[in-house]
C-alpha positions as CSV (number, residue, x, y, z in Angstrom):
1,M,-80.8,33.9,110.8
2,M,-77.5,33.9,109.1
3,D,-78.8,36.3,106.3
4,R,-80.0,38.9,109.5
5,L,-76.2,38.3,110.9
6,L,-74.5,39.3,107.8
7,R,-76.8,42.2,107.2
8,R,-75.9,43.5,110.8
9,W,-72.2,43.1,110.2
10,E,-72.3,44.7,106.9
11,G,-74.5,47.3,108.4
12,L,-71.6,48.4,110.8
13,S,-69.3,51.2,109.8
14,T,-65.9,50.1,108.6
15,P,-64.0,51.3,111.4
16,V,-65.9,49.0,113.9
17,Q,-65.5,46.0,111.5
18,V,-61.9,46.7,111.0
19,V,-61.3,46.6,115.0
20,A,-63.6,43.8,115.6
21,A,-61.9,41.7,112.8
22,F,-58.5,42.4,114.0
23,L,-59.2,41.9,117.7
24,A,-61.0,38.5,116.7
25,S,-58.4,37.3,114.7
26,V,-55.5,38.1,117.0
27,I,-57.5,36.6,119.8
28,F,-57.6,33.1,117.4
29,M,-54.1,33.3,116.1
30,F,-52.6,34.3,119.7
31,L,-54.8,30.7,121.2
32,L,-53.8,28.8,117.8
33,H,-49.9,29.8,118.2
34,I,-49.8,29.2,122.3
35,G,-51.8,26.1,122.0
36,P,-51.4,23.7,119.5
37,F,-48.1,25.1,117.8
38,R,-46.6,25.5,121.2
39,Q,-44.8,28.9,120.6
40,P,-43.3,30.8,123.5
41,L,-45.3,33.6,124.6
42,G,-43.5,36.5,123.1
43,R,-43.5,34.7,119.6
44,A,-47.0,33.7,120.1
45,I,-47.8,37.3,120.5
46,G,-46.2,38.4,117.7
47,Y,-47.2,35.9,115.3
48,A,-50.8,36.5,116.4
49,V,-50.3,40.3,115.6
50,F,-48.7,39.6,112.2
51,W,-51.3,37.2,111.1
52,G,-54.2,38.8,112.9
53,V,-53.6,42.1,110.4
54,L,-53.6,39.8,107.6
55,M,-56.7,38.0,108.6
56,A,-58.6,41.3,109.7
57,G,-57.6,42.4,105.7
58,G,-58.9,39.3,104.3
59,I,-62.0,39.7,106.3
60,M,-62.7,43.2,105.2
61,V,-62.0,42.2,101.5
62,A,-64.2,39.1,101.6
63,T,-67.0,41.3,103.4
64,R,-66.9,44.2,100.7
65,A,-67.0,41.4,98.3
66,E,-70.1,39.7,99.3
67,Q,-71.8,42.9,99.9
68,A,-71.4,44.0,96.4
69,K,-72.7,40.6,95.3
70,R,-75.7,40.9,97.8
71,R,-76.6,44.0,96.5
72,A,-76.3,43.4,92.9
73,A,-78.6,40.2,93.4
74,D,-80.9,42.4,95.3
75,E,-80.9,44.9,92.5
76,Q,-81.8,42.1,90.0
77,R,-84.7,40.7,91.9
78,K,-86.1,44.2,92.1
79,K,-86.2,44.5,88.4
80,R,-88.3,41.4,87.8
């Protein structure tokens, strides 16, 4: 099941992946800063956007690396 989910994620266009990763990251970071870190609302929003951008970038880099690794493994299997 996880493989199917990953392939569906990788099948999305890059702009859709960026928007989805950014929104998920911002929401997660906002909840983290407003909840356990007890930041004021304005600061929580600012931190959420800042860290959301960095997290979305990291997710995109990881997605491309894993996609390349999976393609190489698939090509290796086809050669056998």
